[in-house]
DRENZA-777234 format. One line per 5 residues: number of its first residue (from 0); their letters; for each residue x, y, z of N, C-alpha, C. Coordinates in steps of 0.05 Angstrom, whole numbers. Layout:
N
NUM = a = X:Y:Z:X:Y:Z:X:Y:Z ~ ...
This chain:
331
0 = mamsp = 16:-22:-1:-3:4:1:20:24:-4 ~ 21:41:-21:31:62:-25:28:89:-12 ~ 36:93:9:35:124:23:46:149:-3 ~ 62:142:-10:70:163:-30:64:155:-57 ~ 45:170:-77:40:168:-97:70:167:-114
5 = aipda = 71:158:-133:88:159:-157:75:181:-175 ~ 83:207:-172:68:219:-192:91:241:-209 ~ 76:251:-238:101:262:-257:116:284:-242 ~ 143:292:-249:154:313:-244:131:336:-239 ~ 127:349:-210:120:379:-216:132:395:-226
10 = haaap = 154:396:-230:164:417:-245:155:419:-263 ~ 151:389:-287:149:387:-310:110:399:-324 ~ 101:393:-291:80:409:-306:66:425:-296 ~ 48:445:-304:36:467:-315:32:476:-276 ~ 33:503:-270:29:508:-245:-3:509:-242
15 = arwqd = -2:498:-222:-27:499:-198:-43:520:-217 ~ -78:522:-208:-91:533:-210:-110:537:-188 ~ -129:562:-185:-153:554:-162:-175:529:-173 ~ -160:526:-202:-188:509:-212:-182:482:-204 ~ -155:469:-199:-144:454:-193:-157:440:-164
20 = ylqll = -153:471:-147:-158:463:-115:-182:456:-107 ~ -205:466:-132:-234:474:-132:-232:439:-140 ~ -222:433:-158:-225:392:-165:-219:378:-143 ~ -202:387:-128:-189:369:-108:-209:355:-90 ~ -234:378:-91:-252:376:-62:-279:367:-87
25 = kprvm = -275:348:-113:-292:338:-116:-331:356:-123 ~ -320:374:-143:-341:396:-134:-369:373:-145 ~ -372:355:-165:-398:335:-168:-402:321:-152 ~ -385:301:-138:-397:289:-108:-407:312:-88 ~ -392:338:-92:-397:347:-64:-427:358:-71
30 = slvvf = -436:359:-93:-461:374:-105:-485:357:-93 ~ -475:330:-101:-503:311:-94:-500:299:-57 ~ -476:310:-45:-482:305:-18:-496:328:-5 ~ -486:354:-18:-502:377:-8:-534:372:-6 ~ -542:366:-43:-569:360:-45:-581:343:-31
35 = taltg = -570:315:-17:-588:294:5:-583:315:32 ~ -559:323:37:-564:335:66:-592:353:65 ~ -584:374:42:-605:391:43:-639:377:55 ~ -641:364:32:-661:337:36:-676:332:64 ~ -656:318:81:-649:311:108:-662:334:134
40 = lvasg = -646:357:122:-647:378:145:-687:392:140 ~ -691:391:107:-719:404:109:-734:378:113 ~ -735:357:103:-743:345:112:-759:330:146 ~ -733:342:161:-736:331:191:-751:350:197 ~ -773:374:190:-785:390:202:-788:417:221
45 = galnp = -758:409:228:-747:429:246:-750:451:243 ~ -755:473:251:-759:503:250:-730:512:255 ~ -704:515:239:-679:514:238:-685:544:218 ~ -668:559:243:-658:582:233:-645:590:203 ~ -661:597:173:-651:598:153:-618:601:154
50 = ilgav = -602:622:174:-577:631:168:-566:596:183 ~ -572:595:203:-555:570:218:-553:548:196 ~ -588:546:190:-586:519:163:-570:521:136 ~ -567:547:129:-542:553:107:-513:534:120 ~ -507:551:142:-484:536:152:-471:508:159
55 = avlci = -503:498:165:-499:465:170:-500:458:142 ~ -510:463:111:-500:462:96:-476:466:80 ~ -462:488:92:-442:493:88:-421:478:95 ~ -424:473:119:-400:449:139:-399:422:124 ~ -424:418:114:-440:392:110:-414:382:84
60 = avgag = -419:415:53:-401:417:40:-381:415:33 ~ -366:431:54:-328:434:67:-325:403:80 ~ -333:391:88:-332:367:95:-335:344:76 ~ -348:351:52:-344:331:29:-321:333:25 ~ -323:361:10:-299:368:0:-265:359:8
65 = asgal = -267:366:31:-252:355:54:-241:318:49 ~ -260:309:43:-255:282:43:-243:277:14 ~ -252:292:-6:-244:289:-26:-211:295:-37 ~ -206:313:-20:-177:325:-29:-159:304:-13 ~ -170:290:11:-162:262:21:-154:246:3
70 = nmwyd = -182:243:-2:-178:211:-28:-159:221:-49 ~ -165:243:-62:-146:248:-83:-114:251:-75 ~ -99:252:-53:-76:251:-34:-67:221:-40 ~ -90:209:-26:-76:184:-21:-76:156:-46 ~ -106:166:-58:-104:149:-84:-86:160:-113
75 = adida = -69:173:-106:-53:191:-126:-41:171:-150 ~ -33:146:-134:-19:118:-151:-43:109:-162 ~ -65:109:-144:-85:89:-165:-97:108:-192 ~ -104:130:-189:-111:150:-204:-89:150:-234 ~ -56:153:-227:-47:157:-254:-47:132:-269
80 = rmrrt = -50:108:-257:-64:94:-280:-86:90:-290 ~ -112:101:-282:-138:97:-293:-137:116:-320 ~ -155:119:-334:-158:131:-357:-173:150:-346 ~ -196:148:-337:-213:166:-327:-202:187:-312 ~ -180:179:-287:-178:197:-264:-151:205:-263
85 = rgrpv = -129:201:-290:-99:209:-285:-107:241:-291 ~ -118:251:-299:-116:284:-304:-113:297:-284 ~ -126:286:-256:-131:296:-234:-101:308:-223 ~ -113:329:-205:-91:355:-197:-68:331:-193 ~ -70:314:-170:-50:304:-166:-27:291:-183
90 = psgrv = -45:262:-193:-31:246:-208:-14:268:-238 ~ -30:285:-242:-20:306:-265:6:323:-256 ~ 9:323:-230:36:336:-218:28:368:-215 ~ 1:380:-224:-8:399:-208:-7:414:-191 ~ -16:395:-172:-11:395:-146:7:380:-134
95 = qgsda = 17:388:-112:30:367:-92:9:352:-74 ~ 23:324:-69:7:304:-52:5:318:-25 ~ 20:331:-14:34:345:15:1:368:9 ~ 8:376:-11:-16:402:-7:-43:401:-8 ~ -44:374:-27:-75:368:-28:-87:344:5
100 = aalgv = -68:336:23:-69:326:52:-79:349:69 ~ -63:364:66:-60:387:83:-86:405:82 ~ -92:403:60:-115:418:55:-142:403:64 ~ -140:377:57:-154:362:77:-164:362:99 ~ -144:360:114:-131:359:147:-150:378:157
105 = vlslf = -138:414:142:-153:435:152:-189:437:148 ~ -189:430:125:-220:434:118:-235:410:142 ~ -224:393:140:-241:376:163:-247:389:188 ~ -227:405:200:-221:410:227:-248:436:224 ~ -236:448:203:-256:474:206:-285:466:201
110 = svalm = -297:439:182:-322:439:173:-333:435:199 ~ -324:412:216:-337:392:239:-332:420:265 ~ -308:437:270:-313:449:287:-336:476:282 ~ -340:485:273:-357:496:265:-382:494:267 ~ -393:459:253:-414:450:256:-421:449:292
115 = gmaln = -403:438:304:-405:444:330:-412:466:342 ~ -401:482:338:-406:508:350:-435:524:338 ~ -440:523:317:-460:533:308:-488:515:309 ~ -475:493:308:-509:476:310:-509:456:334 ~ -497:437:331:-497:414:352:-478:398:349
120 = wlaag = -465:387:371:-446:371:363:-454:340:356 ~ -471:333:355:-495:308:348:-475:308:319 ~ -480:327:306:-483:331:277:-457:333:270 ~ -442:351:287:-412:353:290:-392:326:286 ~ -411:307:302:-396:283:310:-402:260:283
125 = llaft = -424:268:275:-433:255:250:-421:260:217 ~ -405:282:222:-394:300:209:-369:287:206 ~ -355:287:228:-324:284:231:-321:244:226 ~ -346:228:231:-352:202:227:-341:198:201 ~ -358:207:181:-366:206:152:-343:219:138
130 = ivfya = -326:234:152:-298:244:141:-276:220:138 ~ -276:208:163:-256:198:181:-264:165:165 ~ -286:156:164:-298:138:146:-293:135:114 ~ -292:158:103:-291:156:77:-261:164:69 ~ -244:174:86:-220:179:77:-196:160:87
135 = vvytm = -210:146:110:-192:131:128:-199:92:118 ~ -227:90:131:-241:65:124:-236:49:94 ~ -251:72:79:-257:71:46:-230:76:39 ~ -223:96:31:-190:103:11:-182:80:18 ~ -157:86:47:-136:76:53:-147:42:54
140 = wlkrs = -170:31:64:-167:-1:70:-184:-9:48 ~ -213:-9:47:-233:-22:34:-226:-14:4 ~ -224:1:-9:-224:8:-41:-198:-20:-42 ~ -174:-22:-42:-155:-40:-39:-144:-63:-28 ~ -170:-63:-19:-168:-94:-8:-192:-117:-7
145 = taqni = -211:-104:-15:-244:-121:-18:-253:-112:-39 ~ -267:-129:-49:-286:-120:-67:-321:-119:-58 ~ -313:-122:-39:-346:-105:-22:-331:-73:-6 ~ -318:-63:-29:-309:-33:-17:-331:-15:-28 ~ -348:-17:-48:-364:-2:-52:-391:-3:-31
150 = viggl = -403:-30:-24:-417:-41:-8:-414:-25:24 ~ -389:-30:33:-387:-21:59:-383:9:61 ~ -366:17:42:-363:41:34:-381:67:33 ~ -399:52:24:-427:67:13:-436:81:39 ~ -427:70:59:-427:84:77:-430:115:86
155 = agalp = -409:119:71:-398:156:76:-417:169:57 ~ -430:159:35:-440:173:21:-470:170:32 ~ -478:158:45:-512:151:52:-516:173:73 ~ -489:172:91:-494:189:114:-502:222:117 ~ -501:240:86:-506:261:93:-537:266:95
160 = pvigw = -550:254:92:-589:261:95:-593:261:131 ~ -574:238:140:-578:240:172:-559:269:186 ~ -537:278:172:-522:298:188:-538:316:188 ~ -557:329:159:-580:347:160:-586:355:178 ~ -607:326:185:-631:320:192:-621:331:227
165 = aaatg = -603:317:238:-584:321:259:-581:350:267 ~ -571:366:249:-564:395:257:-595:409:251 ~ -607:398:250:-637:427:252:-650:406:268 ~ -645:379:286:-669:376:302:-652:367:325 ~ -622:366:313:-607:354:353:-619:319:350
170 = hvpln = -634:306:339:-631:277:332:-633:264:318 ~ -632:235:307:-638:217:285:-654:200:293 ~ -671:198:280:-701:180:280:-696:165:259 ~ -713:150:268:-711:118:243:-719:130:219 ~ -737:157:211:-737:166:176:-710:182:171
175 = awllc = -688:184:190:-668:194:181:-650:172:169 ~ -653:155:186:-633:136:179:-653:123:159 ~ -675:118:150:-690:106:123:-677:118:96 ~ -674:156:105:-663:155:78:-632:155:74 ~ -609:141:92:-589:133:97:-591:114:80
180 = aiifm = -609:88:88:-616:68:76:-618:61:53 ~ -633:73:38:-637:86:0:-615:87:-2 ~ -597:103:-3:-577:113:-17:-546:99:-9 ~ -548:81:17:-536:52:17:-548:39:-3 ~ -572:28:1:-581:8:-33:-572:17:-45
185 = wtpph = -572:39:-50:-571:50:-92:-544:47:-95 ~ -526:46:-80:-493:51:-89:-483:23:-97 ~ -491:5:-92:-485:-22:-107:-488:-18:-137 ~ -510:-27:-138:-518:-21:-165:-513:0:-191 ~ -508:19:-175:-498:47:-188:-469:47:-199
190 = fwals = -453:33:-170:-431:38:-178:-415:15:-198 ~ -426:-8:-189:-427:-37:-204:-427:-30:-236 ~ -458:-26:-238:-467:-15:-268:-440:-1:-286 ~ -428:17:-266:-406:31:-280:-375:19:-283 ~ -371:2:-267:-356:-18:-262:-344:-41:-282
195 = lytse = -382:-51:-291:-375:-66:-317:-372:-61:-338 ~ -366:-32:-345:-354:-22:-371:-329:3:-366 ~ -322:-6:-338:-288:8:-344:-278:-14:-324 ~ -282:-34:-326:-266:-61:-298:-234:-57:-310 ~ -231:-43:-338:-207:-47:-340:-179:-30:-331
200 = dyrka = -195:-8:-324:-183:12:-316:-174:-3:-283 ~ -203:-12:-274:-196:-17:-243:-180:-38:-240 ~ -179:-59:-263:-157:-84:-268:-129:-75:-268 ~ -120:-51:-285:-102:-43:-287:-84:-29:-265 ~ -108:-12:-253:-96:4:-226:-99:-19:-199
205 = gvpmm = -99:-45:-200:-100:-65:-181:-122:-58:-162 ~ -147:-52:-172:-167:-40:-151:-192:-65:-152 ~ -200:-80:-130:-207:-98:-137:-240:-88:-130 ~ -247:-79:-151:-274:-78:-160:-290:-102:-165 ~ -322:-111:-163:-338:-128:-161:-326:-149:-188
210 = pvvag = -331:-137:-215:-323:-147:-240:-299:-164:-242 ~ -273:-146:-232:-250:-159:-235:-248:-183:-204 ~ -253:-181:-193:-251:-209:-176:-269:-228:-172 ~ -301:-219:-172:-318:-251:-188:-323:-245:-217 ~ -319:-225:-230:-331:-235:-252:-361:-221:-262
215 = pastr = -362:-215:-292:-381:-188:-290:-401:-213:-289 ~ -406:-234:-292:-436:-250:-287:-442:-257:-259 ~ -423:-250:-246:-432:-246:-208:-437:-216:-212 ~ -425:-203:-211:-428:-173:-221:-465:-171:-233 ~ -462:-169:-251:-494:-170:-256:-508:-178:-249
220 = rqili = -515:-209:-237:-525:-221:-218:-533:-206:-191 ~ -509:-198:-174:-510:-180:-153:-527:-154:-154 ~ -526:-140:-179:-535:-106:-179:-568:-118:-191 ~ -572:-145:-201:-604:-146:-197:-615:-153:-170 ~ -598:-169:-154:-607:-175:-126:-615:-151:-102
225 = ysllf = -591:-135:-112:-587:-107:-99:-616:-86:-100 ~ -618:-82:-133:-642:-78:-145:-669:-86:-137 ~ -678:-110:-130:-691:-123:-118:-698:-111:-92 ~ -678:-112:-83:-691:-100:-55:-691:-70:-50 ~ -675:-56:-65:-671:-28:-60:-695:-14:-73
230 = aplcm = -715:-22:-98:-736:-15:-106:-762:-15:-75 ~ -769:-39:-75:-790:-29:-51:-785:-12:-27 ~ -755:-16:-16:-740:8:-1:-755:31:6 ~ -745:48:-27:-752:62:-33:-782:75:-23 ~ -800:61:-24:-832:65:-24:-833:65:8
235 = vpavt = -814:58:26:-826:52:56:-825:88:62 ~ -811:103:57:-818:129:65:-847:147:68 ~ -861:132:36:-894:131:49:-911:125:65 ~ -897:95:74:-908:81:101:-909:101:125 ~ -884:111:134:-877:123:151:-880:146:164
240 = glgga = -893:160:137:-903:186:129:-887:203:127 ~ -860:196:117:-841:225:110:-841:224:80 ~ -855:210:64:-857:216:32:-884:215:29 ~ -904:229:12:-929:237:4:-939:221:-23 ~ -965:230:-21:-970:217:-57:-955:223:-76
245 = aylav = -939:238:-77:-925:249:-107:-892:231:-99 ~ -881:226:-74:-862:213:-69:-866:183:-81 ~ -893:171:-71:-895:149:-74:-896:145:-98 ~ -911:159:-118:-913:156:-148:-884:156:-160 ~ -866:173:-153:-840:166:-167:-827:150:-155
250 = aaigg = -834:132:-128:-816:113:-125:-827:92:-130 ~ -858:96:-139:-865:55:-148:-852:62:-181 ~ -861:82:-195:-860:84:-220:-831:78:-231 ~ -812:94:-213:-782:96:-214:-772:68:-210 ~ -779:57:-185:-776:30:-182:-784:9:-200
255 = avfvl = -788:14:-210:-805:-10:-234:-783:-8:-254 ~ -784:17:-261:-760:18:-279:-733:15:-279 ~ -731:15:-252:-696:8:-238:-690:-21:-240 ~ -713:-38:-232:-716:-67:-237:-704:-75:-262 ~ -724:-51:-281:-726:-71:-308:-711:-67:-326
260 = lawrv = -682:-44:-313:-658:-33:-325:-640:-57:-320 ~ -647:-62:-290:-632:-85:-276:-630:-109:-289 ~ -651:-123:-293:-657:-147:-309:-647:-139:-338 ~ -650:-118:-341:-628:-118:-372:-605:-123:-367 ~ -598:-116:-353:-559:-117:-346:-552:-149:-339
265 = yksra = -569:-165:-326:-577:-185:-323:-573:-203:-344 ~ -591:-195:-356:-590:-212:-385:-575:-211:-407 ~ -553:-191:-400:-538:-181:-424:-515:-196:-419 ~ -495:-185:-439:-464:-193:-427:-456:-168:-426 ~ -457:-148:-409:-438:-134:-408:-420:-137:-388
270 = gdtpe = -391:-124:-392:-370:-133:-378:-350:-158:-384 ~ -370:-175:-400:-358:-195:-415:-331:-188:-431 ~ -330:-172:-447:-314:-166:-460:-304:-132:-458 ~ -279:-140:-449:-258:-111:-440:-270:-84:-458 ~ -279:-64:-443:-281:-34:-462:-251:-24:-458
275 = vrndd = -249:-26:-488:-222:-4:-499:-229:17:-499 ~ -226:37:-485:-234:62:-488:-212:83:-494 ~ -223:102:-508:-203:126:-516:-205:152:-509 ~ -220:152:-494:-241:177:-490:-240:180:-456 ~ -250:202:-448:-256:202:-425:-285:198:-408
280 = glydv = -299:196:-421:-331:206:-420:-332:176:-401 ~ -361:173:-391:-380:153:-381:-397:140:-399 ~ -402:155:-420:-436:150:-431:-422:130:-459 ~ -406:136:-477:-396:133:-491:-380:99:-501 ~ -406:76:-500:-397:56:-492:-407:36:-513
285 = kanak = -395:15:-510:-399:-3:-548:-425:-21:-536 ~ -437:-31:-553:-459:-43:-551:-465:-62:-530 ~ -450:-74:-525:-449:-100:-499:-452:-82:-472 ~ -451:-62:-470:-453:-49:-445:-475:-27:-445 ~ -482:-24:-465:-505:-2:-463:-524:-8:-442
290 = darnl = -530:-32:-424:-548:-33:-413:-533:-29:-390 ~ -515:-31:-389:-498:-25:-358:-500:6:-354 ~ -500:17:-379:-497:46:-382:-517:57:-374 ~ -545:47:-392:-567:58:-382:-576:54:-350 ~ -568:32:-339:-577:35:-308:-559:53:-299
295 = fafsi = -538:52:-303:-511:74:-289:-532:106:-292 ~ -540:107:-322:-549:140:-327:-569:138:-308 ~ -589:121:-304:-630:126:-300:-624:124:-267 ~ -601:109:-261:-594:108:-217:-588:137:-214 ~ -571:157:-227:-571:188:-222:-600:192:-219
300 = lyltl = -615:194:-243:-634:210:-244:-655:197:-220 ~ -649:176:-215:-677:161:-199:-669:173:-169 ~ -648:168:-169:-645:184:-135:-644:210:-130 ~ -639:227:-150:-652:256:-151:-674:261:-155 ~ -687:241:-170:-713:256:-165:-730:248:-140
305 = lfatl = -727:217:-126:-731:219:-106:-726:236:-80 ~ -700:245:-76:-695:264:-63:-702:298:-68 ~ -711:295:-92:-725:321:-96:-752:321:-86 ~ -769:304:-94:-792:300:-92:-794:303:-57 ~ -782:291:-41:-780:296:-6:-779:314:-5
310 = lgegl = -759:335:-16:-748:362:-11:-773:386:-24 ~ -786:385:-38:-814:396:-42:-830:389:-28 ~ -836:364:-17:-860:356:3:-849:365:25 ~ -824:372:41:-816:384:58:-818:408:62 ~ -819:421:40:-817:453:34:-837:461:43
315 = ahapr = -852:441:25:-888:456:24:-906:451:52 ~ -894:437:66:-910:431:96:-885:442:113 ~ -867:459:101:-846:469:125:-856:492:144 ~ -853:495:168:-868:520:173:-848:543:167 ~ -866:561:167:-850:593:167:-820:593:177
320 = lhlla = -805:608:168:-776:610:178:-775:631:179 ~ -768:639:205:-763:681:211:-729:682:203 ~ -721:698:188:-697:705:184:-692:706:203 ~ -696:723:225:-682:730:259:-693:715:281 ~ -713:694:274:-721:684:293:-689:666:311
325 = giggp = -688:667:338:-671:657:349:-643:670:355 ~ -639:695:338:-625:713:334:-626:730:361 ~ -604:725:384:-614:755:403:-623:746:422 ~ -640:725:423:-657:714:445:-694:723:433 ~ -711:715:444:-730:722:441:-745:740:435
330 = a = -764:748:415:-767:775:400:-784:789:432
């Protein structure tokens, strides 16, 4: 396990720009984290002051960015071998690994401390756990040691709505963990669908993703099993009172489509023939991988629709938020 990844000579690379440091924070991943955390915050029904709500979302975003920077520092050796990631700031030499690590540590401490002081220490503790779990447990251990890396490591990506809920209310009831469970069960079919047609990258980098270790047929079967568990789970919030009629409709229709696409992946030959790819896109694939590509793309849309519907229903029933409420004592 290489602690100091081999990267190109930094003197031969272009100097770092602010965009490179932004890329270290994985802004696309951060946007999904912020979205699901905001959904948890609003769905909780807590009458949180909007300024404090914005601070909570900022802390979660910064914490997600810190995790991304630490991940890019430690995984520079892997990223340098993968076509999809070799242009990242650290393996390309535009940012020193030590700078990425320092940025990650500073942002981690800042986000957790601010969350604790401005909101509550339960939310801060959950945020700290999430950062450590992603940067240490997943990045440094699971990703390089087991084909279950995505399954177990998915907990880090599933916790933001719980953190948002805790920030708003100071506690985490069953419905908060239900949101976590939905993302947790969504993660394996989502990432395994992608890995079916990017397995050559993982094989060259020595990452034990499921298609590399168990083979594509086993991966397709496990995608179907997880999808059959995931689809009904998505409808549970309508039973617990977290989701309304609109949510139930989205969950039911989208879940049926999700299972159908997973079935098509199961019956396909996706992953049987290694994809020799010359581009950096995730959606331009050969014919035998299109079913996996379709599931990967729809999984993003489906999760977005689920949480967008919950967010919309939560806003529609949320109590009025007074900008100055709670600041400077009772009015």
